[in-house]
N, CA and C atoms as a LAMMPS dump frame, in Angstrom:
ITEM: TIMESTEP
0
ITEM: NUMBER OF ATOMS
513
ITEM: BOX BOUNDS ff ff ff
-5.0000000000000000e+02 5.0000000000000000e+02
-5.0000000000000000e+02 5.0000000000000000e+02
-5.0000000000000000e+02 5.0000000000000000e+02
ITEM: ATOMS id mol type element x y z
1 1 1 N -142.518 185.65 -96.145
2 1 2 C -142.115 185.14 -97.442
3 1 3 C -142.86 185.928 -98.53
4 2 1 N -142.108 186.42 -99.492
5 2 2 C -142.697 187.193 -100.584
6 2 3 C -143.459 186.266 -101.527
7 3 1 N -144.584 186.756 -102.029
8 3 2 C -145.429 185.987 -102.924
9 3 3 C -145.168 186.452 -104.353
10 4 1 N -144.92 185.505 -105.251
11 4 2 C -144.767 185.826 -106.667
12 4 3 C -146.161 185.873 -107.279
13 5 1 N -146.587 187.061 -107.685
14 5 2 C -147.952 187.249 -108.175
15 5 3 C -148.255 186.369 -109.387
16 6 1 N -147.245 186.035 -110.185
17 6 2 C -147.466 185.196 -111.364
18 6 3 C -147.775 183.75 -110.988
19 7 1 N -147.483 183.363 -109.755
20 7 2 C -147.783 182.012 -109.282
21 7 3 C -149.165 181.909 -108.655
22 8 1 N -149.919 183.019 -108.666
23 8 2 C -151.229 183.032 -108.02
24 8 3 C -152.364 182.918 -109.022
25 9 1 N -153.434 182.267 -108.584
26 9 2 C -154.648 182.129 -109.38
27 9 3 C -155.807 182.64 -108.531
28 10 1 N -156.541 183.583 -109.086
29 10 2 C -157.689 184.145 -108.368
30 10 3 C -158.792 183.101 -108.269
31 11 1 N -159.297 182.903 -107.051
32 11 2 C -160.372 181.93 -106.839
33 11 3 C -161.629 182.56 -106.241
34 12 1 N -161.551 183.853 -105.913
35 12 2 C -162.725 184.48 -105.348
36 12 3 C -162.454 185.867 -104.808
37 13 1 N -163.411 186.322 -104.014
38 13 2 C -163.338 187.679 -103.475
39 13 3 C -164.103 187.715 -102.151
40 14 1 N -163.626 188.543 -101.237
41 14 2 C -164.34 188.775 -99.99
42 14 3 C -165.312 189.917 -100.255
43 15 1 N -166.606 189.644 -100.05
44 15 2 C -167.622 190.61 -100.481
45 15 3 C -168.429 191.241 -99.347
46 16 1 N -168.223 190.779 -98.127
47 16 2 C -168.997 191.372 -97.047
48 16 3 C -168.65 190.804 -95.686
49 17 1 N -169.321 191.337 -94.69
50 17 2 C -169.16 190.903 -93.303
51 17 3 C -170.353 190.019 -92.949
52 18 1 N -170.086 188.98 -92.152
53 18 2 C -171.158 188.1 -91.703
54 18 3 C -171.083 188.003 -90.175
55 19 1 N -172.075 188.507 -89.512
56 19 2 C -172.14 188.399 -88.061
57 19 3 C -171.199 189.354 -87.35
58 20 1 N -170.951 189.069 -86.081
59 20 2 C -170.122 189.95 -85.258
60 20 3 C -168.796 189.317 -84.847
61 21 1 N -168.578 188.051 -85.194
62 21 2 C -167.393 187.334 -84.717
63 21 3 C -166.26 187.261 -85.743
64 22 1 N -166.279 188.145 -86.75
65 22 2 C -165.163 188.179 -87.691
66 22 3 C -165.304 187.263 -88.88
67 23 1 N -166.497 186.809 -89.187
68 23 2 C -166.728 185.999 -90.379
69 23 3 C -166.919 186.921 -91.58
70 24 1 N -166.592 186.41 -92.773
71 24 2 C -166.745 187.183 -93.998
72 24 3 C -167.575 186.414 -95.011
73 25 1 N -168.245 187.17 -95.899
74 25 2 C -168.975 186.574 -97.025
75 25 3 C -167.998 186.444 -98.186
76 26 1 N -168.091 185.31 -98.872
77 26 2 C -167.157 184.99 -99.949
78 26 3 C -167.909 184.814 -101.259
79 27 1 N -167.362 185.392 -102.335
80 27 2 C -167.83 185.089 -103.686
81 27 3 C -166.772 184.197 -104.306
82 28 1 N -167.164 183.027 -104.763
83 28 2 C -166.231 182.03 -105.288
84 28 3 C -166.275 181.961 -106.809
85 29 1 N -165.076 181.905 -107.422
86 29 2 C -164.962 181.687 -108.863
87 29 3 C -164.859 180.199 -109.195
88 30 1 N -164.79 179.342 -108.184
89 30 2 C -164.593 177.914 -108.434
90 30 3 C -165.919 177.245 -108.784
91 31 1 N -165.815 176.078 -109.37
92 31 2 C -167.014 175.308 -109.724
93 31 3 C -166.844 173.878 -109.23
94 32 1 N -167.704 173.409 -108.343
95 32 2 C -168.755 174.155 -107.657
96 32 3 C -168.147 175.194 -106.721
97 33 1 N -168.971 176.147 -106.323
98 33 2 C -168.457 177.293 -105.566
99 33 3 C -167.806 176.901 -104.243
100 34 1 N -168.229 175.793 -103.647
101 34 2 C -167.641 175.369 -102.363
102 34 3 C -166.21 174.846 -102.522
103 35 1 N -165.766 174.617 -103.76
104 35 2 C -164.388 174.148 -103.966
105 35 3 C -163.349 175.159 -103.494
106 36 1 N -163.748 176.404 -103.347
107 36 2 C -162.801 177.411 -102.852
108 36 3 C -162.229 176.989 -101.497
109 37 1 N -163.002 176.227 -100.737
110 37 2 C -162.564 175.816 -99.405
111 37 3 C -161.649 174.592 -99.42
112 38 1 N -161.433 173.981 -100.581
113 38 2 C -160.482 172.869 -100.655
114 38 3 C -159.045 173.376 -100.648
115 39 1 N -158.882 174.698 -100.793
116 39 2 C -157.55 175.302 -100.81
117 39 3 C -157.347 176.092 -99.524
118 40 1 N -156.271 175.781 -98.837
119 40 2 C -155.954 176.452 -97.586
120 40 3 C -154.451 176.355 -97.387
121 41 1 N -153.76 177.447 -97.206
122 41 2 C -154.222 178.797 -96.95
123 41 3 C -154.556 179.556 -98.236
124 42 1 N -155.151 180.717 -98.035
125 42 2 C -155.444 181.639 -99.126
126 42 3 C -154.411 182.761 -99.136
127 43 1 N -154.258 183.376 -100.288
128 43 2 C -153.522 184.629 -100.41
129 43 3 C -154.586 185.716 -100.569
130 44 1 N -154.56 186.718 -99.738
131 44 2 C -155.551 187.796 -99.779
132 44 3 C -154.801 189.104 -100.038
133 45 1 N -155.252 189.821 -101.077
134 45 2 C -154.593 191.085 -101.432
135 45 3 C -155.24 192.231 -100.659
136 46 1 N -154.499 192.712 -99.666
137 46 2 C -154.975 193.776 -98.775
138 46 3 C -154.06 194.981 -98.918
139 47 1 N -154.636 196.109 -99.322
140 47 2 C -153.881 197.362 -99.502
141 47 3 C -152.698 197.155 -100.452
142 48 1 N -152.926 196.385 -101.525
143 48 2 C -151.9 196.179 -102.553
144 48 3 C -150.86 195.127 -102.213
145 49 1 N -150.944 194.516 -101.044
146 49 2 C -149.973 193.506 -100.62
147 49 3 C -150.665 192.173 -100.378
148 50 1 N -150.02 191.097 -100.815
149 50 2 C -150.571 189.759 -100.598
150 50 3 C -150.236 189.287 -99.195
151 51 1 N -151.244 188.778 -98.504
152 51 2 C -151.073 188.2 -97.171
153 51 3 C -151.564 186.763 -97.188
154 52 1 N -150.888 185.906 -96.478
155 52 2 C -151.313 184.52 -96.339
156 52 3 C -152.253 184.416 -95.151
157 53 1 N -153.473 183.9 -95.398
158 53 2 C -154.45 183.723 -94.327
159 53 3 C -155.006 182.306 -94.363
160 54 1 N -155.054 181.688 -93.205
161 54 2 C -155.659 180.36 -93.098
162 54 3 C -157.161 180.5 -92.901
163 55 1 N -157.886 179.582 -93.506
164 55 2 C -159.331 179.501 -93.302
165 55 3 C -159.54 178.589 -92.099
166 56 1 N -160.105 179.137 -91.028
167 56 2 C -160.309 178.362 -89.802
168 56 3 C -161.625 177.601 -89.813
169 57 1 N -162.631 178.17 -90.454
170 57 2 C -163.946 177.534 -90.54
171 57 3 C -164.664 178.114 -91.745
172 58 1 N -165.619 177.344 -92.261
173 58 2 C -166.385 177.814 -93.423
174 58 3 C -167.676 177.032 -93.513
175 59 1 N -168.629 177.607 -94.257
176 59 2 C -169.882 176.894 -94.489
177 59 3 C -170.697 177.634 -95.55
178 60 1 N -171.612 176.918 -96.189
179 60 2 C -172.571 177.61 -97.061
180 60 3 C -173.528 178.406 -96.188
181 61 1 N -174.021 179.509 -96.715
182 61 2 C -175.016 180.3 -95.991
183 61 3 C -175.979 180.865 -97.023
184 62 1 N -177.195 180.364 -97.027
185 62 2 C -178.161 180.777 -98.049
186 62 3 C -177.632 180.389 -99.421
187 63 1 N -177.595 181.353 -100.33
188 63 2 C -177.044 181.098 -101.667
189 63 3 C -175.553 181.391 -101.736
190 64 1 N -174.964 181.836 -100.626
191 64 2 C -173.56 182.224 -100.626
192 64 3 C -172.709 181.353 -99.721
193 65 1 N -171.531 181.881 -99.419
194 65 2 C -170.56 181.194 -98.581
195 65 3 C -170.051 182.162 -97.521
196 66 1 N -169.69 181.628 -96.37
197 66 2 C -169.07 182.435 -95.324
198 66 3 C -167.852 181.695 -94.782
199 67 1 N -166.888 182.488 -94.269
200 67 2 C -165.652 181.892 -93.757
201 67 3 C -165.131 182.699 -92.578
202 68 1 N -164.42 182.002 -91.719
203 68 2 C -163.718 182.599 -90.576
204 68 3 C -162.235 182.477 -90.882
205 69 1 N -161.54 183.62 -90.902
206 69 2 C -160.123 183.647 -91.252
207 69 3 C -159.258 183.886 -90.029
208 70 1 N -158.075 183.302 -90.023
209 70 2 C -157.156 183.469 -88.903
210 70 3 C -156.81 184.945 -88.73
211 71 1 N -156.602 185.355 -87.507
212 71 2 C -156.199 186.713 -87.12
213 71 3 C -157.331 187.738 -87.169
214 72 1 N -158.541 187.313 -87.477
215 72 2 C -159.68 188.235 -87.512
216 72 3 C -160.758 187.702 -86.576
217 73 1 N -161.09 188.496 -85.555
218 73 2 C -162.014 187.991 -84.552
219 73 3 C -163.257 188.843 -84.344
220 74 1 N -163.335 189.997 -85.02
221 74 2 C -164.555 190.774 -84.864
222 74 3 C -164.916 191.519 -86.141
223 75 1 N -166.114 192.014 -86.118
224 75 2 C -166.729 192.668 -87.27
225 75 3 C -165.896 193.844 -87.793
226 76 1 N -165.357 194.649 -86.907
227 76 2 C -164.598 195.834 -87.325
228 76 3 C -163.271 195.44 -87.98
229 77 1 N -162.625 194.402 -87.481
230 77 2 C -161.365 193.956 -88.081
231 77 3 C -161.556 193.51 -89.531
232 78 1 N -162.602 192.742 -89.806
233 78 2 C -162.779 192.189 -91.156
234 78 3 C -163.284 193.225 -92.154
235 79 1 N -163.728 194.371 -91.674
236 79 2 C -164.219 195.426 -92.577
237 79 3 C -163.159 195.77 -93.631
238 80 1 N -161.869 195.76 -93.237
239 80 2 C -160.794 196.091 -94.176
240 80 3 C -160.63 195.047 -95.285
241 81 1 N -161.198 193.869 -95.114
242 81 2 C -161.061 192.806 -96.107
243 81 3 C -162.116 192.869 -97.219
244 82 1 N -163.164 193.656 -97.016
245 82 2 C -164.232 193.722 -98.026
246 82 3 C -163.657 194.216 -99.35
247 83 1 N -163.913 193.442 -100.4
248 83 2 C -163.416 193.776 -101.733
249 83 3 C -162.068 193.164 -102.06
250 84 1 N -161.431 192.517 -101.098
251 84 2 C -160.108 191.926 -101.343
252 84 3 C -160.217 190.664 -102.193
253 85 1 N -159.287 190.54 -103.121
254 85 2 C -159.195 189.351 -103.965
255 85 3 C -158.644 188.196 -103.14
256 86 1 N -159.141 186.986 -103.437
257 86 2 C -158.648 185.764 -102.804
258 86 3 C -157.992 184.927 -103.89
259 87 1 N -156.756 184.502 -103.647
260 87 2 C -156.021 183.703 -104.627
261 87 3 C -155.373 182.52 -103.918
262 88 1 N -154.907 181.585 -104.735
263 88 2 C -154.141 180.447 -104.223
264 88 3 C -152.875 180.306 -105.062
265 89 1 N -151.911 179.589 -104.536
266 89 2 C -150.689 179.282 -105.284
267 89 3 C -151.02 178.216 -106.339
268 90 1 N -150.443 178.342 -107.516
269 90 2 C -150.647 177.332 -108.57
270 90 3 C -150.318 175.93 -108.057
271 91 1 N -149.332 175.841 -107.186
272 91 2 C -148.907 174.541 -106.662
273 91 3 C -149.992 173.875 -105.816
274 92 1 N -151.013 174.626 -105.384
275 92 2 C -152.105 174.052 -104.601
276 92 3 C -153.123 173.314 -105.474
277 93 1 N -153.084 173.545 -106.779
278 93 2 C -154.032 172.884 -107.679
279 93 3 C -153.629 171.431 -107.896
280 94 1 N -154.595 170.529 -107.991
281 94 2 C -154.252 169.151 -108.347
282 94 3 C -153.757 169.113 -109.793
283 95 1 N -152.928 168.153 -110.097
284 95 2 C -152.438 167.986 -111.464
285 95 3 C -153.621 167.744 -112.39
286 96 1 N -153.593 168.401 -113.537
287 96 2 C -154.65 168.158 -114.522
288 96 3 C -154.299 166.905 -115.314
289 97 1 N -155.325 166.249 -115.837
290 97 2 C -155.122 165.029 -116.61
291 97 3 C -154.632 165.335 -118.017
292 98 1 N -154.398 164.293 -118.77
293 98 2 C -153.954 164.445 -120.152
294 98 3 C -155.034 165.197 -120.934
295 99 1 N -154.613 166.19 -121.698
296 99 2 C -155.501 167.032 -122.507
297 99 3 C -156.541 167.774 -121.665
298 100 1 N -156.227 168.001 -120.392
299 100 2 C -157.06 168.834 -119.517
300 100 3 C -156.233 170.038 -119.094
301 101 1 N -156.886 171.192 -119.04
302 101 2 C -156.171 172.419 -118.72
303 101 3 C -157.015 173.28 -117.799
304 102 1 N -156.347 173.942 -116.879
305 102 2 C -157.005 174.972 -116.097
306 102 3 C -157.09 176.219 -116.967
307 103 1 N -158.166 176.964 -116.822
308 103 2 C -158.311 178.202 -117.588
309 103 3 C -157.104 179.104 -117.353
310 104 1 N -156.627 179.168 -116.136
311 104 2 C -155.49 180.038 -115.807
312 104 3 C -154.246 179.668 -116.606
313 105 1 N -154.119 178.396 -117.004
314 105 2 C -152.98 177.973 -117.821
315 105 3 C -153.102 178.464 -119.26
316 106 1 N -154.337 178.642 -119.729
317 106 2 C -154.576 179.03 -121.118
318 106 3 C -154.523 180.54 -121.334
319 107 1 N -154.861 181.299 -120.305
320 107 2 C -154.865 182.757 -120.416
321 107 3 C -153.442 183.245 -120.669
322 108 1 N -153.305 184.056 -121.703
323 108 2 C -152.001 184.607 -122.069
324 108 3 C -151.278 183.842 -123.16
325 109 1 N -151.755 182.626 -123.491
326 109 2 C -151.111 181.867 -124.566
327 109 3 C -151.429 182.505 -125.909
328 110 1 N -150.452 182.476 -126.827
329 110 2 C -150.663 183.013 -128.16
330 110 3 C -151.352 181.956 -129.022
331 111 1 N -152.333 182.394 -129.797
332 111 2 C -153.129 181.493 -130.629
333 111 3 C -152.719 181.683 -132.083
334 112 1 N -152.343 180.56 -132.716
335 112 2 C -151.922 180.553 -134.119
336 112 3 C -152.857 179.677 -134.934
337 113 1 N -153.043 180.048 -136.194
338 113 2 C -153.766 179.17 -137.117
339 113 3 C -152.835 178.03 -137.496
340 114 1 N -153.347 177.047 -138.205
341 114 2 C -152.519 175.93 -138.669
342 114 3 C -151.416 176.423 -139.61
343 115 1 N -151.674 177.56 -140.296
344 115 2 C -150.692 178.134 -141.222
345 115 3 C -149.682 179.036 -140.526
346 116 1 N -149.767 179.169 -139.212
347 116 2 C -148.792 179.951 -138.455
348 116 3 C -149.128 181.421 -138.282
349 117 1 N -150.331 181.833 -138.663
350 117 2 C -150.751 183.219 -138.501
351 117 3 C -151.226 183.438 -137.069
352 118 1 N -150.678 184.462 -136.407
353 118 2 C -151.086 184.766 -135.031
354 118 3 C -152.44 185.457 -135.032
355 119 1 N -153.359 184.934 -134.214
356 119 2 C -154.672 185.557 -134.043
357 119 3 C -154.693 186.47 -132.824
358 120 1 N -153.699 186.346 -131.97
359 120 2 C -153.632 187.127 -130.741
360 120 3 C -153.397 186.227 -129.548
361 121 1 N -153.71 186.743 -128.374
362 121 2 C -153.523 185.994 -127.126
363 121 3 C -154.86 185.745 -126.444
364 122 1 N -154.92 184.644 -125.718
365 122 2 C -156.136 184.319 -124.956
366 122 3 C -156.258 185.337 -123.826
367 123 1 N -157.337 186.117 -123.862
368 123 2 C -157.593 187.127 -122.838
369 123 3 C -158.354 186.517 -121.664
370 124 1 N -159.368 185.715 -121.975
371 124 2 C -160.151 185.003 -120.967
372 124 3 C -160.975 183.933 -121.67
373 125 1 N -161.718 183.174 -120.906
374 125 2 C -162.576 182.131 -121.45
375 125 3 C -164.001 182.364 -120.997
376 126 1 N -164.931 181.81 -121.769
377 126 2 C -166.347 181.897 -121.451
378 126 3 C -166.894 180.468 -121.384
379 127 1 N -167.646 180.173 -120.345
380 127 2 C -168.335 178.884 -120.247
381 127 3 C -169.709 179.052 -120.877
382 128 1 N -170.002 178.265 -121.9
383 128 2 C -171.296 178.403 -122.584
384 128 3 C -172.271 177.287 -122.236
385 129 1 N -171.801 176.291 -121.539
386 129 2 C -172.649 175.133 -121.245
387 129 3 C -172.307 173.996 -122.184
388 130 1 N -172.288 174.274 -123.481
389 130 2 C -171.942 173.245 -124.462
390 130 3 C -170.435 173.018 -124.477
391 131 1 N -169.676 174.097 -124.497
392 131 2 C -168.214 174.019 -124.483
393 131 3 C -167.661 175.37 -124.037
394 132 1 N -166.407 175.378 -123.646
395 132 2 C -165.757 176.631 -123.299
396 132 3 C -165.347 177.343 -124.586
397 133 1 N -165.196 178.667 -124.507
398 133 2 C -164.824 179.472 -125.662
399 133 3 C -163.62 180.332 -125.29
400 134 1 N -162.585 180.293 -126.13
401 134 2 C -161.42 181.156 -125.961
402 134 3 C -161.759 182.547 -126.476
403 135 1 N -161.506 183.569 -125.704
404 135 2 C -161.641 184.946 -126.171
405 135 3 C -160.22 185.392 -126.511
406 136 1 N -159.959 185.51 -127.819
407 136 2 C -158.617 185.797 -128.321
408 136 3 C -158.57 187.256 -128.773
409 137 1 N -157.696 188.027 -128.141
410 137 2 C -157.561 189.442 -128.505
411 137 3 C -156.317 189.618 -129.363
412 138 1 N -156.563 190.049 -130.596
413 138 2 C -155.472 190.319 -131.521
414 138 3 C -155.33 191.806 -131.744
415 139 1 N -154.349 192.168 -132.59
416 139 2 C -154.124 193.584 -132.887
417 139 3 C -155.317 194.192 -133.62
418 140 1 N -155.942 193.382 -134.493
419 140 2 C -157.012 193.913 -135.328
420 140 3 C -158.4 193.759 -134.723
421 141 1 N -158.595 192.713 -133.912
422 141 2 C -159.923 192.485 -133.343
423 141 3 C -159.907 191.336 -132.336
424 142 1 N -161.1 191.087 -131.784
425 142 2 C -161.3 189.998 -130.833
426 142 3 C -162.014 188.86 -131.55
427 143 1 N -161.577 187.636 -131.28
428 143 2 C -162.207 186.458 -131.879
429 143 3 C -162.655 185.511 -130.772
430 144 1 N -163.758 184.817 -131.03
431 144 2 C -164.254 183.789 -130.117
432 144 3 C -164.031 182.445 -130.786
433 145 1 N -163.207 181.609 -130.167
434 145 2 C -162.86 180.309 -130.74
435 145 3 C -163.325 179.216 -129.784
436 146 1 N -164.216 178.341 -130.22
437 146 2 C -164.656 177.24 -129.344
438 146 3 C -163.468 176.374 -128.924
439 147 1 N -163.382 176.093 -127.639
440 147 2 C -162.293 175.246 -127.146
441 147 3 C -162.742 173.79 -127.233
442 148 1 N -162.742 173.285 -128.464
443 148 2 C -163.092 171.891 -128.715
444 148 3 C -161.851 171.229 -129.293
445 149 1 N -161.21 170.418 -128.435
446 149 2 C -159.97 169.767 -128.847
447 149 3 C -160.244 168.74 -129.936
448 150 1 N -159.349 168.737 -130.922
449 150 2 C -159.49 167.82 -132.04
450 150 3 C -160.238 168.452 -133.198
451 151 1 N -161.279 169.218 -132.896
452 151 2 C -162.047 169.861 -133.95
453 151 3 C -161.445 171.227 -134.31
454 152 1 N -161.419 172.155 -133.368
455 152 2 C -160.87 173.487 -133.618
456 152 3 C -159.501 173.666 -132.975
457 153 1 N -159.329 173.142 -131.787
458 153 2 C -158.05 173.256 -131.078
459 153 3 C -157.217 172.03 -131.424
460 154 1 N -156.141 172.273 -132.156
461 154 2 C -155.306 171.167 -132.645
462 154 3 C -154.123 170.88 -131.727
463 155 1 N -153.661 171.914 -131.017
464 155 2 C -152.497 171.725 -130.136
465 155 3 C -152.53 172.763 -129.036
466 156 1 N -152.23 172.329 -127.816
467 156 2 C -152.012 173.237 -126.697
468 156 3 C -150.632 172.904 -126.162
469 157 1 N -149.741 173.895 -126.19
470 157 2 C -148.389 173.688 -125.69
471 157 3 C -148.11 174.766 -124.643
472 158 1 N -148.328 174.403 -123.397
473 158 2 C -148.151 175.335 -122.286
474 158 3 C -146.696 175.796 -122.214
475 159 1 N -145.751 174.858 -122.364
476 159 2 C -144.333 175.187 -122.25
477 159 3 C -143.891 176.204 -123.295
478 160 1 N -144.416 176.094 -124.513
479 160 2 C -144.056 177.032 -125.577
480 160 3 C -144.985 178.247 -125.613
481 161 1 N -146.029 178.224 -124.804
482 161 2 C -146.93 179.365 -124.705
483 161 3 C -147.813 179.563 -125.918
484 162 1 N -148.285 178.433 -126.506
485 162 2 C -149.092 178.585 -127.722
486 162 3 C -150.221 177.576 -127.821
487 163 1 N -151.191 177.982 -128.622
488 163 2 C -152.31 177.12 -128.99
489 163 3 C -152.431 177.188 -130.507
490 164 1 N -152.524 176.03 -131.168
491 164 2 C -152.757 175.988 -132.62
492 164 3 C -154.21 175.608 -132.853
493 165 1 N -154.85 176.381 -133.747
494 165 2 C -156.265 176.15 -134.006
495 165 3 C -156.53 176.021 -135.503
496 166 1 N -157.572 175.311 -135.817
497 166 2 C -158.088 175.234 -137.181
498 166 3 C -159.234 176.245 -137.233
499 167 1 N -158.881 177.49 -137.565
500 167 2 C -159.845 178.578 -137.487
501 167 3 C -159.561 179.588 -138.589
502 168 1 N -160.586 179.992 -139.277
503 168 2 C -160.448 180.984 -140.343
504 168 3 C -160.17 182.343 -139.719
505 169 1 N -159.027 182.967 -140.052
506 169 2 C -158.691 184.259 -139.444
507 169 3 C -159.683 185.373 -139.794
508 170 1 N -160.479 185.177 -140.823
509 170 2 C -161.48 186.173 -141.203
510 170 3 C -162.754 186.061 -140.371
511 171 1 N -162.894 184.974 -139.629
512 171 2 C -164.115 184.746 -138.855
513 171 3 C -163.948 185.289 -137.462
């Protein structure tokens, strides 16, 4: 079955080999990092092609994570997976609550001021501890807009592909 790349969300990367029995070291983009294992199967991009792989076993190891993937049984086989991106289908994510959004849903949305001026599109987000920040790339420059709903973010409309903000375009 062909995978639609637009339906995928990156959740991590295979970063190394662990042991001799085909286990791999995983770097997780999820929070907490062990949440990567709540999704099964994974889509793994190998040689430019997405492959579906089931996670057969997993565990924390030191400060990292390790996993055993289906169809890989020894150290030499998994060598080809080092550096491969790990993604999941959007449909594997639990439904978000009211006024809650996954970062992947916000990336690519066009950001407008209350007056209808386009500031650009959300390129990525930054977690600051206090609040998340939208990194908006426009034609003229990049802007950092705090993702604080009600204060700066007035509307998020995923279906229309836009975010309305109360933000000075000169800032």
